[in-house]
C-alpha positions in Angstrom: -16.5 15.0 -7.0 -17.5 14.5 -10.6 -14.0 14.1 -12.0 -12.9 10.6 -12.5 -9.7 9.4 -13.9 -9.3 5.9 -15.2 -5.8 4.5 -15.7 -4.1 1.2 -15.9 -1.4 0.1 -13.5 0.9 -2.7 -14.8 1.3 -5.7 -12.5 5.0 -4.9 -12.3 4.2 -1.6 -10.5 1.9 -3.1 -7.8 3.6 -3.5 -4.5 2.7 -6.7 -2.7 2.0 -5.1 0.7 -1.3 -3.5 1.9 -2.0 -0.9 4.5 -5.3 -0.7 6.3 -6.0 2.7 7.9 -8.6 5.2 8.9 -8.1 8.7 7.5 -9.4 11.8 9.3 -9.6 15.2 7.6 -7.0 17.1 9.7 -8.1 20.4 8.1 -11.5 20.2 9.7 -9.9 19.5 13.1 -7.5 22.5 12.7 -10.5 24.8 11.8 -12.4 23.4 14.7 -9.6 24.0 17.1 -9.2 27.6 15.7 -12.9 28.3 16.4 -12.6 26.9 20.0 -9.5 29.0 20.6 -11.3 32.0 19.2 -14.2 31.3 21.6 -11.8 31.4 24.5 -10.7 34.9 23.4 -14.3 36.1 23.5 -14.7 34.5 26.9 -12.5 37.3 28.3 -14.9 40.0 27.2 -18.7 40.5 27.9 -19.8 38.5 24.7 -21.0 35.2 26.1 -23.2 34.6 23.1 -20.2 34.8 20.7 -18.3 32.5 23.0 -21.0 29.9 22.8 -21.4 30.3 19.0 -17.7 30.0 18.2 -17.3 27.1 20.6 -20.3 25.3 19.1 -19.0 25.9 15.6 -15.5 24.6 16.5 -17.0 21.5 18.2 -19.2 20.9 15.1 -16.2 21.0 12.8 -14.4 18.4 15.0 -17.4 16.1 15.2 -17.9 16.3 11.4 -14.2 15.4 10.9 -14.7 12.2 12.9 -18.0 11.4 11.3 -16.5 11.8 7.8 -13.4 9.7 8.4 -12.6 7.2 5.6 -11.6 3.6 6.1 -9.2 2.6 3.3 -7.0 -0.3 2.2 -4.0 1.2 0.4 -1.7 -0.6 -2.0 1.2 1.5 -3.1 2.8 1.3 -6.5 6.4 1.4 -7.5 5.8 4.6 -9.5 4.6 6.5 -6.4 0.8 6.2 -7.0 -1.7 4.5 -4.7 -4.5 2.1 -5.2 -7.1 3.0 -2.6 -10.1 0.7 -1.8 -12.6 2.2 0.6 -14.6 0.0 3.0 -17.1 0.1 5.8 -17.2 -2.1 8.9 -19.7 -4.4 7.1 -17.6 -5.1 4.0 -14.0 -4.8 5.4 -13.2 -8.5 5.1 -14.4 -8.6 1.4 -12.3 -5.5 0.5 -9.2 -6.8 2.2 -9.7 -10.2 0.5 -10.1 -8.4 -2.8 -6.8 -6.4 -2.2 -5.0 -9.7 -1.5 -6.5 -11.3 -4.6 -5.0 -8.3 -6.7 -1.6 -8.9 -5.1 -1.8 -12.6 -5.6 -2.7 -12.1 -9.3 0.2 -9.7 -9.7 2.6 -12.0 -8.0 1.5 -15.0 -10.1 1.8 -12.9 -13.3 5.3 -11.7 -12.4 6.4 -15.2 -11.3 5.3 -16.7 -14.6 6.8 -13.8 -16.6 10.2 -13.5 -14.9 11.0 -17.1 -13.7 11.1 -18.7 -17.1 14.5 -20.1 -18.0 15.8 -20.2 -21.6 19.3 -21.3 -22.2 19.3 -19.6 -25.6 18.9 -16.1 -23.9 21.8 -14.2 -22.2 22.4 -15.1 -18.6 22.5 -11.7 -17.0 19.0 -10.5 -17.9 17.6 -13.8 -16.6 19.5 -13.4 -13.3 18.2 -9.8 -13.1 14.7 -11.1 -13.6 14.9 -13.6 -10.8 16.7 -11.0 -8.6 13.6 -8.7 -9.3 11.4 -11.6 -8.0 13.5 -12.0 -4.9 13.5 -8.2 -4.2 9.7 -8.1 -4.5 9.6 -11.1 -2.1 7.7 -13.2 -4.7 10.3 -16.0 -4.4 12.4 -17.2 -1.5 16.1 -17.2 -1.2 16.2 -20.9 -1.8 14.0 -20.7 -4.9 16.3 -17.9 -6.2 19.4 -20.1 -5.7 17.7 -23.0 -7.5 16.7 -20.8 -10.4 20.1 -19.2 -10.6 21.8 -22.6 -10.7 19.4 -23.7 -13.5 20.3 -20.6 -15.5 24.0 -21.2 -14.9 23.6 -24.9 -15.8 24.6 -26.1 -12.3 21.4 -27.8 -11.3 22.7 -31.3 -11.2 26.2 -30.6 -9.8 27.1 -31.6 -6.3 29.3 -29.5 -4.1 33.0 -30.3 -3.8 34.5 -31.0 -0.4 35.9 -33.4 2.1 32.5 -34.8 3.2 31.9 -36.5 -0.2 32.4 -40.2 -0.9 
């Protein structure tokens, strides 16, 4: 509870998809089910008080697990970590919008970093860079082909075929 870890995640590692979910503590549900099952065993014998106590404890664990559920927006990273943003019903839209702004900033950074074309640099790393953008779905297939043709020096050439005048 008092331990906090602060770390930086490079924009290259932030995946551009989010997942909105509610997380319930399954351990509390299992413990609650165990107590309810245990109360059924005591129901066979003459101990009605123990049956009621164990059933109540089990029900309490299950109720607490649903009360303490967490609503979270999760952004995965390419190195296996997660960025989790917790929200309530009142601030859900703002948290989702904030997550989208992080993804948009990441996409814009990567687009500006990897889509620059320099004819003095080797061709293969530049094509790898725009392939990276295509794989991350930052650019479309058409934009990829346009950038690739610019890298290869084919941007002003027309296609060869029978339909040309």
